Backbone bond lengths (Angstrom), bond angles and torsions (degrees), N, CA, C in turn:
res aa  C-N    CA-C-N  psi(-1)  N-CA   C-N-CA  omega(-1)  CA-C   N-CA-C  phi
1 M - - - 1.469 - - 1.539 109.93 -
2 E 1.328 116.83 130.22 1.459 121.60 -178.41 1.526 110.87 -71.18
3 K 1.333 114.46 139.61 1.466 119.02 176.84 1.525 109.59 -79.03
4 S 1.335 115.83 152.10 1.468 119.90 -179.55 1.526 110.11 -70.74
5 L 1.343 115.66 145.35 1.464 122.02 179.62 1.523 110.36 -109.16
6 S 1.335 115.84 139.39 1.464 121.52 174.40 1.521 108.08 -135.36
7 L 1.334 116.68 133.45 1.460 121.75 178.72 1.529 109.06 -108.21
8 V 1.320 115.63 114.51 1.473 121.32 179.93 1.526 108.49 -104.71
9 E 1.326 116.51 129.43 1.466 121.95 179.41 1.530 110.32 -99.83
10 T 1.315 116.08 138.09 1.464 122.02 169.92 1.525 106.72 -128.83
11 A 1.316 116.15 168.98 1.468 119.14 -179.85 1.520 111.77 -64.63
12 A 1.336 116.77 -27.38 1.464 120.57 -175.42 1.525 114.35 -98.24
13 G 1.326 117.14 -12.38 1.457 118.73 -179.15 1.514 112.84 172.00
14 L 1.329 115.40 -171.02 1.465 122.05 -177.59 1.528 109.20 -117.94
15 I 1.333 115.30 151.54 1.459 120.81 175.06 1.526 107.53 -132.71
16 V 1.338 115.86 121.75 1.463 120.86 176.75 1.531 108.06 -100.94
17 F 1.321 115.32 124.31 1.463 120.74 176.90 1.526 108.31 -101.56
18 E 1.325 115.33 121.90 1.459 121.33 174.57 1.525 106.05 -113.03
19 G 1.326 114.91 94.53 1.456 119.76 -168.78 1.516 108.00 69.41
20 D 1.339 117.80 -122.45 1.472 121.80 177.67 1.527 112.10 -97.10
21 E 1.318 117.47 -4.31 1.460 121.37 -178.91 1.531 110.48 -86.63
22 A 1.334 116.15 130.87 1.470 121.41 -177.57 1.522 110.90 -110.05
23 K 1.336 115.85 134.15 1.467 121.37 176.77 1.533 108.41 -124.01
24 P 1.341 117.35 109.63 1.468 120.38 -175.72 1.532 113.34 -89.23
25 Y 1.342 114.64 155.56 1.468 121.00 171.07 1.522 106.82 -134.81
26 L 1.322 116.67 118.72 1.460 122.03 -179.67 1.528 109.37 -94.14
27 F 1.332 116.62 127.07 1.462 119.88 177.76 1.526 109.44 -58.42
28 K 1.332 116.16 137.57 1.471 120.92 -176.85 1.522 111.54 -68.17
29 N 1.327 116.26 -35.80 1.460 120.75 -179.45 1.530 109.64 -158.96
30 V 1.330 116.11 177.62 1.475 121.71 -178.09 1.522 110.99 -62.96
31 D 1.333 117.40 -40.69 1.467 120.81 -178.27 1.533 111.81 -61.11
32 E 1.334 116.60 -38.11 1.463 119.76 178.67 1.527 110.49 -65.67
33 A 1.337 116.46 -40.79 1.467 120.84 178.41 1.527 110.88 -64.11
34 V 1.327 115.76 -42.97 1.473 120.43 179.90 1.522 110.30 -64.22
35 K 1.323 117.15 -41.60 1.469 121.36 178.99 1.530 110.02 -61.10
36 H 1.344 115.86 -42.40 1.472 120.26 179.77 1.526 110.85 -62.48
37 Y 1.335 116.54 -46.43 1.468 120.01 -176.60 1.526 112.95 -79.52
38 S 1.329 117.01 -6.36 1.470 120.64 175.49 1.526 112.12 -90.70
39 G 1.340 116.48 -0.82 1.465 119.57 174.98 1.509 115.31 110.69
40 A 1.345 117.17 -8.41 1.470 120.62 178.42 1.527 109.29 -98.76
41 I 1.326 116.21 157.14 1.462 120.71 176.21 1.531 108.24 -104.16
42 P 1.353 117.78 110.94 1.478 120.23 178.58 1.527 110.83 -62.17
43 Q 1.324 116.61 158.04 1.456 121.77 -177.51 1.524 111.98 -58.78
44 G 1.336 115.91 -42.10 1.458 119.93 -179.41 1.519 112.40 -62.74
45 V 1.338 116.09 -42.00 1.471 121.27 178.56 1.521 110.08 -66.17
46 A 1.339 116.65 -40.83 1.462 121.13 179.74 1.535 110.88 -61.26
47 S 1.346 115.68 -41.94 1.471 120.14 178.92 1.528 110.88 -65.56
48 F 1.325 116.11 -39.61 1.465 121.66 179.82 1.532 111.57 -62.77
49 L 1.357 116.56 -39.74 1.470 120.94 -176.36 1.528 112.89 -86.67
50 Q 1.328 116.73 -7.26 1.460 121.53 -174.24 1.535 112.51 -57.79
51 G 1.326 116.17 -34.17 1.460 120.27 -176.41 1.518 114.66 -67.06
52 W 1.329 117.25 -13.80 1.471 120.88 -178.79 1.532 112.53 -108.67
53 R 1.310 117.18 15.97 1.482 120.36 -179.75 1.527 110.79 -56.50
54 G 1.329 115.19 139.79 1.458 120.97 178.12 1.516 114.08 85.35
55 R 1.345 116.97 -5.16 1.458 119.70 -178.83 1.520 112.22 -103.84
56 S 1.323 116.75 155.26 1.463 121.96 176.06 1.518 109.11 -76.69
57 I 1.331 116.13 139.73 1.463 120.57 -179.38 1.528 108.92 -142.85
58 M 1.321 117.01 132.70 1.462 122.70 -179.29 1.527 109.72 -81.89
59 V 1.332 116.87 129.51 1.464 121.79 176.88 1.528 109.22 -132.72
60 E 1.342 114.78 167.95 1.466 118.91 -175.48 1.527 112.78 -104.45
61 R 1.341 117.38 -28.21 1.474 120.64 -177.02 1.519 111.42 -103.76
62 R 1.341 115.41 134.98 1.469 120.12 179.04 1.528 111.25 -66.80
63 S 1.342 116.95 -38.49 1.470 119.58 -179.87 1.531 110.64 -64.69
64 L 1.347 117.09 -34.40 1.464 120.61 176.63 1.529 109.81 -68.03
65 A 1.329 116.32 -38.53 1.473 120.51 179.20 1.523 110.92 -59.34
66 E 1.335 116.60 -40.85 1.470 120.62 179.21 1.534 110.82 -63.32
67 A 1.331 116.00 -41.30 1.468 120.32 -179.26 1.527 110.80 -68.11
68 L 1.334 117.39 -39.28 1.462 121.07 -179.24 1.529 111.49 -68.43
69 T 1.337 116.10 -31.80 1.470 119.90 177.34 1.523 110.50 -60.39
70 R 1.334 115.94 -38.43 1.463 120.32 179.16 1.532 111.44 -68.28
71 L 1.331 116.80 -22.33 1.467 120.84 178.61 1.531 112.61 -83.38
72 G 1.350 115.79 -10.29 1.462 118.70 179.50 1.510 114.39 101.76
73 L 1.346 117.25 4.46 1.455 120.18 175.25 1.529 109.94 -87.97
74 K 1.320 116.42 171.06 1.468 121.44 178.65 1.527 109.18 -119.60
75 P 1.343 116.58 80.46 1.470 119.78 -175.25 1.530 112.58 -72.40
76 V 1.330 114.39 144.59 1.468 122.18 174.60 1.524 106.57 -124.31
77 V 1.340 117.10 121.98 1.471 120.94 -176.44 1.528 109.76 -82.07
78 Q 1.332 115.11 128.55 1.458 121.23 175.16 1.532 107.48 -130.23
79 E 1.322 117.23 116.49 1.460 121.67 -177.72 1.533 110.16 -119.84
80 P 1.360 118.26 112.71 1.459 127.59 -4.53 1.525 110.97 -82.26
81 L 1.325 116.12 158.82 1.459 121.90 179.11 1.532 108.66 -79.57
82 E 1.314 115.98 127.60 1.467 121.16 -173.84 1.533 112.03 -57.01
83 K 1.319 117.04 -47.87 1.465 120.77 -179.31 1.532 112.04 -63.09
84 A 1.346 116.02 -36.57 1.469 120.33 179.47 1.525 110.32 -66.31
85 V 1.322 117.10 -40.30 1.466 121.52 178.38 1.531 110.27 -62.03
86 E 1.333 116.25 -41.53 1.473 120.45 179.51 1.527 110.95 -63.07
87 L 1.347 116.93 -42.29 1.469 120.24 -178.67 1.526 112.08 -70.04
88 R 1.338 116.77 -35.19 1.475 119.62 178.50 1.527 110.56 -65.17
89 A 1.317 115.56 -30.86 1.467 119.49 179.01 1.531 111.31 -79.11
90 D 1.324 117.25 -16.39 1.463 121.83 -179.27 1.526 109.03 -131.88
91 V 1.337 115.51 76.45 1.466 121.81 -175.64 1.524 111.14 -62.36
92 E 1.326 117.05 -37.13 1.467 120.60 -179.11 1.523 111.12 -60.14
93 E 1.330 117.56 -38.77 1.463 121.60 178.33 1.526 110.82 -65.43
94 A 1.359 116.06 -41.19 1.473 120.52 178.55 1.519 110.74 -62.51
95 L 1.354 116.68 -43.44 1.466 120.71 179.39 1.527 111.11 -65.28
96 K 1.318 116.11 -37.64 1.464 120.99 178.97 1.525 110.72 -62.76
97 L 1.356 116.12 -42.56 1.467 120.65 179.30 1.526 111.51 -65.00
98 L 1.357 116.50 -37.05 1.466 121.12 -178.61 1.529 112.14 -82.15
99 G 1.335 117.08 -14.53 1.465 120.48 -179.95 1.513 113.08 76.45
100 L 1.347 116.86 33.00 1.461 122.04 -178.64 1.523 110.01 -122.21
101 N 1.342 115.37 157.14 1.463 118.66 169.00 1.527 108.98 -99.50
102 M 1.310 117.19 172.56 1.471 120.81 -174.11 1.523 112.73 -61.98
103 D 1.339 116.94 -40.71 1.471 119.90 -178.97 1.529 111.57 -64.38
104 E 1.330 116.27 -43.70 1.472 120.31 178.50 1.522 110.97 -62.89
105 Y 1.319 115.64 -42.64 1.473 119.96 -179.70 1.531 111.01 -65.16
106 R 1.344 116.31 -41.67 1.469 120.55 -178.79 1.526 111.03 -63.66
107 V 1.332 117.11 -45.78 1.476 121.33 -179.61 1.527 110.69 -61.70
108 F 1.337 116.08 -44.88 1.467 120.51 -179.12 1.523 110.81 -65.07
109 T 1.348 117.07 -42.22 1.474 121.82 -179.47 1.526 111.51 -61.68
110 I 1.334 115.84 -44.45 1.476 120.43 179.78 1.530 110.13 -63.11
111 S 1.332 116.87 -40.95 1.474 121.20 -179.97 1.532 111.23 -63.76
112 V 1.350 115.88 -42.53 1.468 120.57 179.32 1.520 110.46 -65.09
113 A 1.332 117.22 -44.71 1.471 121.55 -179.21 1.531 111.06 -61.75
114 A 1.355 115.97 -43.15 1.469 120.45 179.91 1.519 111.30 -64.64
115 K 1.334 116.10 -42.07 1.476 120.58 -179.79 1.525 111.43 -66.80
116 L 1.331 116.55 -40.57 1.470 120.11 178.03 1.525 110.94 -63.57
117 A 1.339 116.07 -42.11 1.470 120.43 178.86 1.523 110.91 -63.53
118 Q 1.333 116.53 -42.98 1.465 121.07 178.83 1.530 111.06 -62.78
119 T 1.336 115.96 -42.47 1.467 120.75 179.41 1.518 111.16 -62.40
120 R 1.346 115.30 -42.64 1.471 120.21 -179.48 1.528 111.21 -65.57
121 V 1.327 116.63 -41.41 1.475 120.84 178.97 1.525 110.23 -62.99
122 E 1.333 116.83 -41.51 1.470 121.07 179.11 1.527 110.95 -64.19
123 E 1.338 116.71 -39.61 1.470 120.81 177.65 1.523 111.05 -63.08
124 L 1.334 115.53 -43.34 1.463 119.84 179.70 1.521 111.58 -65.93
125 A 1.340 115.87 -37.26 1.466 120.29 -178.88 1.526 111.33 -64.31
126 K 1.353 116.35 -31.45 1.465 120.56 179.33 1.526 112.43 -82.95
127 S 1.314 116.98 -14.04 1.463 121.41 -174.08 1.526 111.80 -73.19
128 S 1.331 116.55 139.32 1.467 120.75 176.57 1.529 110.69 -71.50
129 D 1.345 116.92 -19.11 1.470 120.44 176.03 1.522 110.44 -59.40
130 L 1.351 115.54 -39.42 1.462 119.95 179.86 1.526 110.31 -66.08
131 D 1.338 116.96 -39.95 1.471 120.75 177.34 1.523 110.89 -60.91
132 I 1.339 116.09 -40.33 1.472 120.76 179.10 1.521 110.23 -63.91
133 A 1.336 116.91 -45.20 1.471 121.14 -179.00 1.528 110.91 -63.04
134 I 1.342 116.91 -43.37 1.472 120.89 179.79 1.532 110.39 -64.39
135 A 1.334 116.45 -45.48 1.469 120.62 -179.45 1.527 110.65 -63.74
136 M 1.348 116.77 -37.60 1.464 120.57 -179.55 1.523 111.11 -67.27
137 Q 1.331 116.45 -39.09 1.466 120.46 177.05 1.525 110.69 -64.23
138 A 1.333 115.76 -41.50 1.467 120.52 178.00 1.523 110.52 -62.75
139 Y 1.341 116.12 -41.62 1.467 121.18 179.69 1.526 110.39 -60.77
140 D 1.326 116.95 -46.62 1.473 120.76 -179.16 1.523 111.60 -62.81
141 E 1.334 116.47 -39.47 1.463 119.87 179.41 1.528 111.06 -67.40
142 L 1.321 117.14 -37.66 1.471 120.59 177.78 1.533 110.80 -65.56
143 V 1.330 116.55 -38.13 1.473 120.29 177.81 1.528 110.36 -64.02
144 K 1.338 116.78 -40.35 1.474 120.10 177.50 1.524 110.52 -62.71
145 M 1.347 115.71 -43.52 1.466 120.05 178.26 1.525 111.16 -61.26
146 L 1.324 116.43 -42.09 1.474 120.41 179.33 1.525 111.27 -62.46
147 N 1.326 116.95 -39.91 1.466 120.29 179.84 1.525 111.44 -64.52
148 I 1.351 116.04 -39.73 1.467 120.27 178.72 1.527 110.37 -66.14
149 L 1.330 116.81 -46.93 1.467 121.31 -179.66 1.533 111.10 -64.96
150 Q 1.324 116.00 -37.71 1.466 120.30 178.27 1.523 110.77 -61.68
151 D 1.322 116.67 -42.79 1.476 120.53 178.30 1.520 110.60 -61.12
152 R 1.345 116.91 -44.08 1.468 120.55 179.97 1.531 110.79 -60.49
153 I 1.323 116.24 -43.66 1.473 121.04 -178.47 1.525 110.44 -65.35
154 L 1.328 116.93 -46.93 1.471 120.49 -176.77 1.523 112.10 -67.03
155 I 1.342 117.32 -35.38 1.474 119.92 177.57 1.520 110.05 -62.46
156 W 1.340 115.86 -45.21 1.468 119.10 179.87 1.533 110.45 -65.62
157 V 1.320 117.94 -44.23 1.461 121.99 -178.55 1.531 111.10 -61.14
158 K 1.314 117.79 -44.93 1.472 121.13 -179.01 1.518 111.56 -61.89
159 E 1.332 116.55 -35.74 1.468 120.41 -177.04 1.529 112.86 -85.98
160 R 1.336 117.20 -33.41 1.470 119.29 -172.01 1.531 114.25 -115.46
161 E 1.294 119.56 -32.53 1.465 121.63 -178.40 1.528 111.32 -135.44
162 P 1.320 118.89 61.96 1.475 120.93 -177.52 1.529 113.63 -60.88
163 R 1.319 116.97 -21.95 1.468 120.40 -178.93 1.537 111.23 -63.35
164 L 1.348 116.13 -28.58 1.466 119.77 178.48 1.537 111.14 -62.99
165 L 1.329 116.16 -35.12 1.465 120.21 177.63 1.517 111.46 -71.70
166 E 1.337 115.70 -30.79 1.470 119.79 178.26 1.530 110.27 -69.26
167 E 1.328 116.35 -34.13 1.464 120.83 -178.87 1.524 112.21 -76.70
168 S 1.351 116.66 -35.50 1.476 120.00 -178.18 1.530 110.44 -158.16
169 K 1.333 115.06 142.85 1.476 120.59 175.89 1.530 111.33 -97.02
170 D 1.314 116.39 -5.61 1.464 121.96 -178.69 1.526 109.39 -76.95
171 V 1.341 116.85 114.77 1.464 121.44 -176.39 1.531 111.47 -62.65
172 E 1.323 116.73 -35.92 1.457 119.25 -179.28 1.532 110.84 -64.55
173 K 1.337 117.13 -41.23 1.475 120.39 178.07 1.526 110.73 -65.89
174 I 1.344 115.25 -40.18 1.468 119.53 178.40 1.526 110.03 -62.84
175 A 1.354 116.68 -42.79 1.468 120.96 -179.88 1.524 111.00 -62.51
176 R 1.340 116.87 -38.80 1.466 120.35 178.36 1.529 110.89 -65.46
177 R 1.348 116.47 -39.20 1.473 120.34 178.03 1.526 110.38 -63.13
178 I 1.339 114.87 -43.38 1.467 119.49 -178.87 1.525 110.66 -65.26
179 A 1.345 116.39 -42.69 1.472 121.12 -177.49 1.520 112.34 -63.93
180 S 1.324 116.88 -26.47 1.476 120.26 -177.23 1.525 112.55 -105.40
181 S 1.347 117.62 7.78 1.467 120.03 -178.08 1.529 111.24 -112.75
182 N 1.304 116.12 176.32 1.453 122.40 -179.06 1.526 109.64 -88.99
183 T 1.326 116.43 79.11 1.467 122.39 -179.83 1.517 108.41 -118.09
184 P 1.346 117.34 166.39 1.473 118.89 177.25 1.527 111.27 -52.35
185 M 1.324 116.26 143.63 1.459 121.50 -173.46 1.530 112.45 -57.66
186 Y 1.356 117.54 -40.56 1.468 119.03 -176.61 1.522 111.17 -65.88
187 V 1.362 117.26 -35.38 1.463 121.28 179.11 1.529 109.42 -69.32
188 K 1.334 114.86 -41.11 1.467 119.74 178.31 1.530 110.77 -61.08
189 K 1.353 116.47 -42.57 1.466 120.79 179.27 1.534 111.52 -64.54
190 I 1.332 116.42 -38.74 1.470 120.32 177.80 1.524 109.78 -63.91
191 A 1.335 116.43 -42.51 1.467 120.94 179.24 1.531 110.68 -63.35
192 E 1.354 115.93 -43.60 1.469 120.12 178.49 1.534 111.01 -63.27
193 L 1.355 115.67 -40.88 1.465 119.93 178.92 1.529 110.66 -64.37
194 Y 1.324 115.72 -38.17 1.475 119.68 177.66 1.536 110.40 -60.87
195 L 1.330 116.15 -45.85 1.467 120.69 -178.55 1.530 111.55 -65.25
196 E 1.341 116.56 -40.73 1.470 120.61 178.74 1.534 110.53 -65.71
197 T 1.356 115.42 -41.02 1.469 119.93 179.86 1.527 110.80 -65.89
198 E 1.336 115.87 -37.39 1.465 120.47 178.15 1.529 110.50 -64.53
199 D 1.335 116.58 -41.20 1.472 120.73 176.81 1.534 110.43 -62.89
200 C 1.323 115.76 -42.05 1.466 121.00 179.76 1.533 110.57 -64.03
201 R 1.328 116.28 -41.50 1.470 120.74 177.96 1.529 110.38 -59.80
202 G 1.331 115.94 -40.73 1.460 120.48 178.62 1.523 112.31 -63.73
203 V 1.339 116.32 -39.21 1.462 121.02 178.67 1.529 110.48 -65.48
204 V 1.344 116.04 -43.76 1.473 120.50 179.71 1.527 110.25 -64.54
205 E 1.329 116.77 -41.46 1.469 120.38 179.34 1.533 110.90 -62.06
206 K 1.324 115.88 -40.85 1.463 120.32 178.46 1.523 110.55 -64.59
207 H 1.338 116.34 -39.21 1.464 121.06 179.42 1.539 110.83 -66.25
208 I 1.326 116.52 -40.45 1.470 120.91 177.19 1.528 109.94 -61.05
209 G 1.326 116.07 -42.66 1.459 120.77 178.16 1.522 111.91 -59.87
210 M 1.337 115.97 -40.67 1.468 121.09 179.31 1.536 110.62 -65.92
211 L 1.350 116.11 -44.24 1.470 120.65 179.49 1.522 111.20 -63.59
212 M 1.323 116.66 -40.19 1.461 120.97 -179.30 1.522 111.01 -68.36
213 D 1.326 117.03 -36.82 1.472 120.06 177.50 1.533 111.18 -63.48
214 E 1.335 115.77 -32.67 1.467 120.32 179.34 1.530 111.81 -79.64
215 T 1.327 116.22 -42.19 1.470 121.23 -171.56 1.520 113.34 -91.07
216 A 1.331 116.85 -43.46 1.467 120.38 -173.92 1.532 110.90 -142.09
217 P 1.342 117.23 67.87 1.474 119.99 -176.42 1.535 113.46 -62.73
218 N 1.336 117.45 -36.60 1.465 119.97 179.70 1.527 111.07 -66.91
219 L 1.328 116.05 -45.22 1.467 121.03 178.85 1.521 110.60 -62.76
220 S 1.332 116.28 -41.53 1.462 121.56 179.54 1.524 111.67 -62.68
221 T 1.337 116.88 -38.76 1.463 121.27 179.90 1.527 111.39 -70.94
222 V 1.331 116.66 -38.99 1.466 120.89 -175.71 1.521 111.94 -70.24
223 I 1.344 118.46 -45.20 1.474 119.75 -174.47 1.525 113.95 -124.56
224 G 1.328 117.10 2.69 1.456 119.55 -179.88 1.513 111.35 94.09
225 P 1.334 117.54 149.67 1.469 120.96 -175.62 1.522 114.46 -63.81
226 L 1.337 117.57 -38.42 1.466 119.84 -177.26 1.520 112.34 -68.11
227 L 1.326 116.25 -47.25 1.462 120.15 -179.69 1.530 110.56 -68.17
228 G 1.338 116.51 -38.08 1.459 120.29 176.24 1.522 111.16 -62.38
229 A 1.337 116.35 -43.23 1.468 121.08 178.41 1.523 110.78 -64.40
230 R 1.319 116.51 -36.15 1.474 120.29 179.37 1.532 110.85 -64.86
231 L 1.328 116.35 -40.02 1.470 120.30 178.49 1.532 111.00 -66.86
232 I 1.342 116.71 -41.27 1.462 120.33 178.02 1.523 110.47 -64.85
233 S 1.337 116.03 -41.37 1.467 120.93 178.30 1.517 111.00 -63.19
234 K 1.329 116.49 -38.63 1.468 121.75 -179.25 1.524 111.76 -66.95
235 T 1.328 117.03 -42.28 1.470 120.68 -177.04 1.528 112.52 -86.81
236 G 1.334 117.85 -23.43 1.456 121.11 178.58 1.514 114.72 109.05
237 S 1.344 117.46 -28.49 1.467 120.43 179.75 1.526 109.57 -168.46
238 I 1.325 116.09 161.62 1.468 120.88 178.16 1.527 110.13 -65.83
239 S 1.343 117.60 -32.36 1.469 120.16 179.79 1.522 110.96 -68.21
240 K 1.337 117.40 -37.97 1.472 120.23 177.82 1.520 110.64 -69.12
241 L 1.333 116.40 -39.06 1.462 119.90 176.85 1.527 110.11 -63.38
242 A 1.334 116.27 -40.85 1.469 121.23 -179.61 1.524 112.13 -65.78
243 S 1.332 116.98 -25.64 1.467 120.44 -178.62 1.524 112.97 -83.10
244 L 1.335 116.83 -10.68 1.475 120.07 -177.07 1.529 111.43 -83.91
245 P 1.339 117.31 144.01 1.470 119.42 173.53 1.521 110.03 -72.81
246 A 1.321 116.56 158.87 1.474 121.35 -178.43 1.521 111.53 -58.32
247 S 1.345 117.52 -35.28 1.472 120.92 -178.31 1.525 111.48 -63.48
248 T 1.342 117.27 -32.54 1.465 120.58 178.06 1.517 110.42 -77.07
249 I 1.336 116.90 -41.49 1.465 120.97 177.80 1.527 110.39 -59.10
250 Q 1.321 116.11 -37.39 1.469 121.63 -178.17 1.530 112.23 -57.71
251 I 1.340 117.60 -36.11 1.475 119.81 -175.42 1.534 112.36 -111.69
252 L 1.339 117.89 13.95 1.469 119.68 175.12 1.529 109.62 -57.10
253 G 1.320 116.14 129.98 1.457 120.08 -178.63 1.515 113.03 95.32
254 A 1.326 117.47 -9.39 1.476 120.79 179.64 1.524 110.19 -115.71
255 E 1.333 116.01 31.29 1.468 120.49 -176.26 1.531 111.99 -62.22
256 K 1.340 117.17 -40.91 1.473 119.49 -179.74 1.520 111.38 -61.40
257 A 1.338 115.43 -43.79 1.466 119.99 178.90 1.523 111.09 -64.06
258 L 1.344 116.24 -36.60 1.465 120.51 179.93 1.524 110.77 -66.28
259 F 1.349 116.73 -47.66 1.466 120.05 -179.21 1.530 111.53 -66.43
260 R 1.339 115.38 -35.63 1.476 118.87 176.79 1.519 110.23 -63.43
261 A 1.335 115.98 -41.15 1.468 120.81 179.07 1.531 111.26 -65.28
262 L 1.339 115.85 -39.52 1.466 119.53 178.88 1.518 111.47 -68.25
263 R 1.344 115.41 -38.12 1.462 119.91 -177.29 1.536 111.23 -70.88
264 K 1.325 115.25 -40.22 1.470 119.57 -176.47 1.523 113.19 -101.26
265 R 1.357 114.62 5.98 1.466 120.85 -179.57 1.534 112.15 56.71
266 G 1.325 114.11 40.84 1.468 120.04 177.10 1.522 110.81 -94.76
267 R 1.321 115.79 -166.72 1.463 120.27 -179.99 1.530 109.85 -84.60
268 P 1.329 117.35 129.50 1.471 119.60 -179.52 1.526 111.03 -70.77
269 P 1.337 117.38 156.40 1.475 120.14 179.33 1.523 111.33 -66.70
270 K 1.334 115.91 149.31 1.469 121.08 179.42 1.522 112.32 -92.93
271 H 1.335 115.62 -17.64 1.466 119.15 -177.71 1.520 110.53 -159.01
272 G 1.316 115.37 158.50 1.461 121.29 177.58 1.519 109.39 -122.23
273 I 1.342 115.70 -116.38 1.469 121.10 -178.47 1.524 111.73 -58.05
274 I 1.329 117.25 -35.62 1.476 119.42 -174.52 1.526 112.80 -67.59
275 F 1.351 117.22 -7.47 1.468 119.46 174.29 1.525 110.44 -61.41
276 Q 1.346 116.89 -25.12 1.470 120.93 -179.23 1.529 111.99 -66.82
277 H 1.344 117.22 -18.75 1.462 119.38 -179.80 1.532 109.55 -73.40
278 P 1.338 117.80 134.15 1.478 119.94 -178.21 1.526 114.05 -57.14
279 F 1.333 118.12 -30.03 1.468 120.39 178.01 1.525 110.74 -58.35
280 V 1.343 116.14 -32.17 1.474 120.29 -178.03 1.525 110.82 -89.27
281 H 1.344 116.89 -57.58 1.473 117.67 -172.05 1.531 113.63 -73.30
282 M 1.342 117.97 -15.02 1.459 119.41 177.34 1.528 112.99 -98.56
283 S 1.339 116.27 0.41 1.468 120.12 177.71 1.524 109.94 -82.93
284 P 1.337 117.78 154.38 1.473 120.30 175.34 1.523 110.45 -55.94
285 K 1.327 116.11 145.73 1.464 120.78 -175.09 1.527 112.09 -57.45
286 K 1.331 116.68 -32.42 1.474 121.04 -177.38 1.526 112.63 -60.43
287 I 1.318 116.36 -33.84 1.476 118.87 -173.33 1.523 113.35 -111.54
288 R 1.334 117.26 8.40 1.469 118.74 -178.00 1.528 112.58 -59.90
289 G 1.320 116.15 -39.25 1.465 119.96 178.65 1.517 111.52 -61.73
290 K 1.335 116.71 -42.72 1.472 121.22 179.71 1.524 110.82 -67.46
291 V 1.336 115.73 -39.30 1.471 119.96 179.39 1.530 109.94 -66.28
292 A 1.340 115.86 -42.35 1.470 119.88 178.27 1.529 110.91 -61.55
293 R 1.325 115.91 -39.86 1.470 120.49 179.09 1.532 110.68 -66.02
294 L 1.327 115.76 -41.68 1.461 121.45 178.04 1.529 110.76 -61.56
295 L 1.339 115.26 -48.22 1.464 120.18 -178.46 1.531 110.92 -64.18
296 A 1.333 116.69 -41.73 1.470 120.87 -179.46 1.528 111.16 -62.59
297 S 1.336 116.52 -38.64 1.474 119.27 -179.74 1.522 111.23 -65.72
298 R 1.334 117.00 -37.48 1.467 120.19 179.27 1.533 111.52 -75.71
299 I 1.334 116.24 -31.22 1.466 120.13 174.60 1.524 109.69 -62.97
300 A 1.334 116.00 -42.56 1.467 121.02 179.33 1.524 110.57 -60.28
301 I 1.328 116.26 -44.37 1.477 120.48 179.82 1.527 110.17 -64.26
302 A 1.346 116.16 -46.30 1.469 120.59 -178.71 1.525 111.24 -60.76
303 A 1.337 117.20 -43.70 1.472 121.46 -179.22 1.524 110.78 -64.08
304 R 1.342 116.94 -40.28 1.468 119.87 -178.87 1.529 111.58 -68.79
305 V 1.324 116.48 -38.81 1.465 119.64 178.03 1.534 109.98 -66.38
306 D 1.338 116.86 -42.74 1.467 120.86 177.85 1.528 111.49 -61.32
307 C 1.335 116.10 -39.14 1.462 120.98 -174.92 1.519 112.36 -78.75
308 F 1.326 117.52 -42.15 1.467 120.20 -169.29 1.533 115.34 -110.37
309 S 1.339 117.31 -20.35 1.461 119.15 -173.79 1.519 112.70 -113.47
310 G 1.318 116.27 -53.61 1.456 119.77 -177.75 1.521 113.63 92.17
311 R 1.355 117.16 -6.56 1.475 119.75 176.60 1.518 109.44 -69.61
312 F 1.337 116.22 155.05 1.465 119.50 177.14 1.525 109.90 -103.65
313 I 1.341 115.55 112.43 1.470 121.26 177.76 1.527 110.47 -128.23
314 G 1.344 115.45 17.35 1.463 120.90 -176.06 1.516 114.13 -57.88
315 D 1.344 116.14 -44.27 1.471 119.48 -178.93 1.529 111.63 -64.12
316 E 1.339 116.61 -39.15 1.471 120.61 178.38 1.521 110.83 -63.64
317 L 1.336 115.96 -44.61 1.465 120.51 -179.40 1.527 111.33 -63.93
318 K 1.331 116.15 -41.45 1.466 119.88 -179.06 1.528 110.61 -66.65
319 K 1.324 116.79 -41.38 1.465 120.58 178.39 1.522 110.82 -64.06
320 D 1.337 116.30 -39.17 1.463 121.17 177.82 1.529 110.63 -61.91
321 I 1.340 116.61 -42.98 1.472 120.67 178.16 1.520 110.48 -61.34
322 E 1.332 115.98 -46.61 1.475 120.32 -178.74 1.527 111.35 -61.10
323 N 1.328 117.70 -41.86 1.475 121.07 179.45 1.526 111.38 -65.05
324 R 1.328 116.20 -44.72 1.461 120.51 -179.32 1.527 111.21 -68.34
325 L 1.344 116.40 -36.66 1.451 120.85 177.87 1.534 110.62 -64.34
326 K 1.310 115.73 -41.57 1.475 121.08 177.27 1.519 110.73 -59.82
327 A 1.347 116.44 -43.05 1.465 121.23 179.35 1.524 111.05 -64.96
328 L 1.325 116.77 -39.38 1.476 121.36 179.03 1.517 111.34 -63.88
329 K 1.345 115.83 -43.62 1.471 119.44 -179.69 1.524 111.55 -66.89
330 E 1.330 116.28 -35.99 1.482 119.82 177.46 1.512 111.60 -67.93
331 S 1.326 117.03 -31.13 1.472 120.73 -178.66 1.523 112.51 -69.57
332 V 1.346 117.37 -23.84 1.470 119.98 178.40 1.528 111.77 -103.65
333 G 1.336 114.61 6.84 1.482 119.19 177.70 1.499 111.35 76.77
């Protein structure tokens, strides 16, 4: 009868337990350890595990299980792994099996952790998700600046040139009139700054649209590039958004209201960021919760297709939302 196998991972190497017998593998260097923990199986590790091909082996990480399957083993995920828990409670035994002392293990562990962190930061820096988040933050800051400048312009106009408001309610047109007229220099500069900031906002919005078309075309089609970018910025990446259930997407951005409701046993929020979508905020109050739920479910599908498939089904999803929304509105008269 074959003895059970368990694979225990440490920062410095691997230990395979076959019954009570332990067989250690010490990583040759930091790069090999980083490669192993990044999801790939280094050649040395593959050679070490080769002798157990075709056998079941208990592991703790799901990503490791996927890699071992490709090697021909039959991994079974156990969280937490019993043997790993025993070794964590007895560090001296683990070091003895690996043939290391505490100082050597500590130095190697710190080096592996630093290298993994550096690798992850470099991956994030190359990601278009980061570009979307940065552009979205810039867009929000420009909108705040525009609101402040708009207030300054309107205050001056109401007090000194009310006729401009009678001619037009469009702040951009008023700012252009002020910039080209004989007004105090500081007001003219504020008007010019408003116009320049508005142009800059337009450029950033166009750039966000381009990034969304490249990264998440389905999500961009379903809810628009700005709202899609806001959701990606909120969650951190398209992959994190794709991993969320529709119920969580529905209330993203309303966390404070949710916790307040839980604390005071009040009614939880029906929507968060997605309230900004016209399908939600322009729907009758009676069905806003249902519309938000509908939109969140399609956002979840769009994000998952963008992240894992790459097919374009945005138009189908949007048409489905419109048809269902029409039916909902007809049901309430």
